[in-house]
C-alpha positions as CSV (number, residue, x, y, z in Angstrom):
1,X,33.6,-69.5,-88.9
2,X,32.3,-66.8,-91.3
3,X,31.9,-64.3,-88.6
4,X,35.4,-65.1,-87.3
5,X,36.8,-64.6,-90.8
6,X,35.0,-61.3,-91.1
7,X,36.4,-60.1,-87.8
8,X,39.8,-61.0,-88.8
9,X,39.5,-59.1,-92.1
10,X,38.3,-55.9,-90.5
11,X,40.4,-56.3,-87.3
12,X,37.4,-55.6,-85.0
13,X,34.8,-57.7,-83.1
14,X,31.4,-57.4,-84.5
15,X,29.5,-59.7,-82.2
16,X,29.4,-59.9,-78.4
17,X,27.9,-62.8,-76.4
18,X,25.7,-61.6,-73.5
19,X,24.6,-64.7,-71.6
20,X,23.0,-66.9,-74.2
21,X,22.4,-64.0,-76.6
22,X,24.5,-62.8,-79.4
23,X,24.4,-59.0,-79.9
24,X,26.1,-56.7,-82.4
25,X,29.0,-54.5,-81.1
26,X,29.0,-50.8,-82.0
27,X,31.3,-51.7,-84.9
28,X,29.0,-54.5,-85.9
29,X,26.0,-52.1,-86.1
30,X,28.0,-49.8,-88.3
31,X,29.0,-52.7,-90.5
32,X,25.4,-53.9,-90.8
33,X,24.3,-50.5,-92.1
34,X,26.9,-50.4,-94.8
35,X,26.2,-54.0,-95.7
36,X,22.5,-53.2,-96.1
37,X,23.3,-50.4,-98.4
38,X,25.7,-52.5,-100.5
39,X,22.9,-55.2,-100.8
40,X,20.5,-52.6,-102.0
41,X,23.0,-51.4,-104.6
42,X,23.4,-54.9,-105.8
43,X,19.7,-55.3,-106.2
44,X,19.7,-52.0,-108.2
45,X,22.5,-53.3,-110.3
46,X,20.5,-56.4,-111.2
47,X,17.5,-54.3,-112.0
48,X,19.6,-52.1,-114.3
49,X,20.8,-55.2,-116.2
50,X,17.2,-56.5,-116.3
51,X,16.2,-53.5,-118.5
52,X,18.2,-55.1,-121.3
53,X,16.2,-58.3,-121.1
54,X,12.8,-57.0,-122.4
55,X,10.9,-58.3,-119.3
56,X,11.9,-61.9,-119.9
57,X,13.1,-62.0,-116.4
58,X,13.8,-59.8,-113.4
59,X,12.5,-59.0,-109.9
60,X,9.8,-56.6,-109.0
61,X,9.7,-55.5,-105.3
62,X,6.5,-54.1,-104.1
63,X,5.6,-52.7,-100.7
64,X,1.9,-51.9,-100.1
65,X,-0.3,-50.7,-97.2
66,X,-2.6,-53.4,-95.9
67,X,-5.8,-52.0,-97.3
68,X,-4.3,-52.1,-100.9
69,X,-4.0,-55.8,-100.5
70,X,-7.8,-56.1,-101.1
71,X,-7.5,-55.1,-104.7
72,X,-3.8,-55.3,-105.7
73,X,-3.6,-59.1,-106.1
74,X,-5.9,-58.8,-109.1
75,X,-3.6,-56.3,-110.7
76,X,-0.5,-58.4,-109.8
77,X,-2.1,-61.4,-111.4
78,X,-2.7,-59.5,-114.7
79,X,0.9,-58.3,-114.7
80,X,2.2,-61.8,-114.1
81,X,0.1,-63.1,-116.9
82,X,1.7,-60.6,-119.3
83,X,5.2,-61.0,-117.9
84,X,5.6,-64.5,-116.4
85,X,9.4,-64.3,-116.2
86,X,9.3,-61.5,-113.7
87,X,9.5,-62.6,-110.0
88,X,7.4,-60.5,-107.7
89,X,8.1,-59.9,-104.1
90,X,5.2,-58.3,-102.2
91,X,5.5,-56.8,-98.7
92,X,2.3,-55.8,-96.9
93,X,2.6,-53.4,-93.9
94,X,1.2,-50.2,-92.5
95,X,2.0,-46.8,-93.9
96,X,5.0,-46.1,-91.7
97,X,6.6,-49.4,-92.6
98,X,6.0,-49.0,-96.3
99,X,7.6,-45.5,-96.2
100,X,10.5,-46.9,-94.3
101,X,11.0,-49.5,-97.0
102,X,11.1,-46.8,-99.6
103,X,13.5,-44.7,-97.6
104,X,15.8,-47.7,-97.1
105,X,15.6,-48.8,-100.8
106,X,14.1,-52.1,-99.8
107,X,11.4,-51.8,-102.4
108,X,11.1,-50.6,-106.0
109,X,7.5,-49.3,-105.8
110,X,5.1,-48.6,-103.0
111,X,1.3,-48.3,-103.1
112,X,0.2,-45.9,-100.4
113,X,-2.4,-43.3,-99.6
114,X,-1.4,-39.6,-99.4
115,X,2.4,-39.4,-99.9
116,X,4.3,-37.5,-97.1
117,X,5.5,-34.0,-97.7
118,X,9.1,-33.0,-97.7
119,X,10.3,-36.4,-99.0
120,X,12.0,-37.0,-102.3
121,X,9.3,-39.2,-103.8
122,X,7.8,-39.4,-107.2
123,X,4.1,-40.3,-106.7
124,X,1.2,-40.7,-109.1
125,X,-2.5,-41.2,-108.1
126,X,-4.2,-44.1,-109.9
127,X,-7.5,-44.8,-108.1
128,X,-9.9,-43.4,-105.5
129,X,-10.0,-44.8,-102.0
130,X,-13.4,-43.8,-100.4
131,X,-13.7,-44.1,-96.6
132,X,-17.2,-44.8,-95.2
133,X,-18.8,-45.1,-91.8
134,X,-19.8,-48.7,-91.0
135,X,-22.0,-50.2,-88.3
136,X,-23.6,-53.5,-87.4
137,X,-27.2,-53.7,-88.8
138,X,-28.7,-53.4,-85.3
139,X,-26.9,-50.2,-84.3
140,X,-29.2,-47.3,-83.3
141,X,-28.0,-45.2,-86.2
142,X,-28.6,-48.0,-88.8
143,X,-31.7,-47.4,-90.9
144,X,-31.6,-43.6,-90.9
145,X,-32.0,-41.8,-94.3
146,X,-29.4,-39.1,-93.4
147,X,-27.1,-38.7,-90.5
148,X,-25.5,-35.4,-89.5
149,X,-21.7,-35.5,-88.9
150,X,-22.3,-34.3,-85.3
151,X,-24.2,-37.5,-84.6
152,X,-20.8,-39.2,-84.4
153,X,-19.8,-36.9,-81.5
154,X,-19.3,-39.1,-78.4
155,X,-19.8,-42.4,-80.3
156,X,-17.5,-45.3,-79.6
157,X,-15.3,-46.0,-82.7
158,X,-13.2,-49.0,-83.4
159,X,-10.0,-47.4,-84.9
160,X,-6.9,-48.4,-86.7
161,X,-3.4,-48.1,-85.1
162,X,-1.6,-44.8,-85.2
163,X,0.6,-44.7,-88.3
164,X,-2.3,-46.0,-90.4
165,X,-3.4,-43.8,-93.3
166,X,-7.1,-44.5,-92.5
167,X,-6.6,-43.4,-88.8
168,X,-4.8,-40.2,-90.0
169,X,-7.6,-39.2,-92.4
170,X,-10.3,-40.0,-89.9
171,X,-8.7,-38.0,-87.1
172,X,-8.1,-35.1,-89.5
173,X,-11.7,-35.0,-90.7
174,X,-13.4,-35.4,-87.4
175,X,-11.0,-32.8,-85.9
176,X,-11.9,-30.3,-88.5
177,X,-15.6,-31.0,-87.8
178,X,-15.2,-30.6,-84.0
179,X,-16.4,-34.1,-83.5
180,X,-14.9,-36.1,-80.6
181,X,-15.1,-39.8,-80.2
182,X,-14.3,-42.6,-77.8
183,X,-11.8,-45.1,-79.0
184,X,-13.3,-48.5,-78.1
185,X,-10.6,-50.7,-79.7
186,X,-7.4,-50.0,-81.5
187,X,-6.7,-52.7,-84.0
188,X,-4.0,-53.2,-86.7
189,X,-6.0,-54.8,-89.5
190,X,-9.1,-54.1,-91.5
191,X,-10.4,-57.6,-90.9
192,X,-10.1,-57.1,-87.1
193,X,-12.0,-53.8,-87.4
194,X,-14.8,-55.4,-89.4
195,X,-15.2,-58.2,-86.9
196,X,-15.3,-55.8,-83.9
197,X,-18.0,-53.7,-85.6
198,X,-20.0,-56.8,-86.4
199,X,-19.9,-57.8,-82.7
200,X,-21.3,-54.4,-81.7
201,X,-18.1,-52.9,-80.2
202,X,-18.7,-49.6,-82.0
203,X,-18.7,-47.8,-85.3
204,X,-15.7,-47.5,-87.6
205,X,-14.5,-45.5,-90.6
206,X,-13.2,-48.0,-93.1
207,X,-12.2,-48.2,-96.8
208,X,-15.1,-49.1,-99.0
209,X,-12.9,-51.4,-101.0
210,X,-12.6,-53.8,-98.1
211,X,-16.3,-54.3,-97.5
212,X,-17.7,-56.2,-100.5
213,X,-18.4,-59.4,-98.7
214,X,-19.8,-57.9,-95.5
215,X,-22.2,-55.6,-97.5
216,X,-23.3,-58.5,-99.8
217,X,-24.1,-60.7,-96.8
218,X,-25.7,-58.0,-94.7
219,X,-23.2,-58.4,-91.8
220,X,-22.4,-54.6,-92.0
221,X,-24.1,-51.5,-93.2
222,X,-22.7,-48.2,-94.5
223,X,-24.2,-45.2,-92.7
224,X,-25.1,-42.2,-94.8
225,X,-23.2,-39.7,-92.6
226,X,-22.9,-36.2,-94.0
227,X,-19.4,-35.5,-95.3
228,X,-18.9,-39.1,-96.3
229,X,-17.4,-40.9,-98.2
230,X,-14.1,-39.3,-97.5
231,X,-12.3,-39.5,-100.8
232,X,-8.7,-40.3,-100.6
233,X,-6.5,-41.6,-103.4
234,X,-4.2,-44.5,-104.1
235,X,-0.7,-43.5,-105.2
236,X,2.1,-45.5,-106.7
237,X,5.4,-44.0,-105.5
238,X,9.2,-44.5,-105.8
239,X,12.3,-42.7,-104.7
240,X,13.1,-39.7,-106.7
241,X,16.7,-40.7,-107.1
242,X,16.0,-44.3,-108.1
243,X,16.1,-45.5,-111.7
244,X,13.3,-47.9,-112.2
245,X,13.8,-51.2,-113.8
246,X,11.8,-52.1,-116.9
247,X,9.7,-54.4,-114.7
248,X,9.0,-51.5,-112.3
249,X,8.1,-49.2,-115.1
250,X,5.8,-51.7,-116.6
251,X,3.9,-52.3,-113.4
252,X,3.6,-48.6,-112.7
253,X,2.3,-48.0,-116.2
254,X,-0.3,-50.8,-115.7
255,X,-1.6,-49.1,-112.6
256,X,-1.8,-45.7,-114.3
257,X,-3.5,-47.1,-117.3
258,X,-6.5,-48.5,-115.3
259,X,-9.8,-46.9,-116.4
260,X,-11.6,-44.5,-114.1
261,X,-14.2,-46.1,-111.9
262,X,-16.8,-43.3,-112.1
263,X,-17.9,-40.8,-109.5
264,X,-17.2,-41.8,-105.9
265,X,-20.7,-41.3,-104.6
266,X,-22.0,-43.6,-107.4
267,X,-19.6,-46.3,-106.4
268,X,-20.6,-46.2,-102.8
269,X,-24.3,-46.5,-103.8
270,X,-23.7,-49.3,-106.3
271,X,-21.8,-51.5,-103.9
272,X,-24.3,-51.0,-101.1
273,X,-27.2,-51.5,-103.5
274,X,-26.0,-55.1,-104.1
275,X,-27.5,-56.0,-100.8
276,X,-30.3,-53.5,-100.3
277,X,-32.1,-52.0,-103.1
278,X,-35.0,-54.1,-104.3
279,X,-36.3,-51.2,-106.4
280,X,-38.3,-49.9,-103.6
281,X,-36.5,-46.6,-103.4
282,X,-35.2,-47.2,-99.9
283,X,-31.8,-45.8,-98.8
284,X,-28.9,-47.5,-100.6
285,X,-27.0,-47.5,-97.4
286,X,-29.2,-50.1,-95.6
287,X,-28.5,-53.7,-95.7
288,X,-31.2,-56.2,-96.8
289,X,-31.3,-57.5,-93.2
290,X,-32.1,-53.9,-92.0
291,X,-34.8,-53.4,-94.7
């Protein structure tokens, strides 16, 4: 009945029935686009009004790439403890989907890796994101003190899907080094990547921040490959033409106020050492199982 009333108001059909399926007409598709923009403007209006409520209420929309979901819940929990009246909507997706959410004004803030060029975004880096080479403990390269980058040439790598920030950084670095690889599996989550490497399906280049449990239990090892860790950064970004709500500003400020974590190389060593270094001077990239 609502669709019929809508069609009567605009004088055009917006839905066609094709067999048992209902599809939008060309006019319906155009209407849908305008409706989405109107809905986004209403959200912005509510956010603008929330700024006068001193964070007593409001909605914070976040879109984050999947890797950030390993550390962001702790920060969200701290924010919620400070501002319990703010409702938080969290969307986890790959980089392309997060950027699309920003472009379509479906999110207030995004947490991503390297921001794209040529896009009207305001982005601030707030934390390092080291990428390391991981292997199963019984891989032939595990246990070496140092590994030249060229040792990766021809190796089978378990890789993230195209559009992933990790995949882009990996391809860019290996391409610059003239290193080729065989893509054994292409998987869409870090958890799937880690499981595949544990089962011996190949090496992988993965964010160190996703590996705490596997390093502590010795199910994976970090290989000391020259040129690694690759240091990327986490950015909090929003559209350049968007006025942030008080809640969005407060969350962004919380991210930017986080203390530095120390030199990247030291962080790699300290995390790996949780499962390896018994004070015997062995490589901090070996697991206890390997030692």
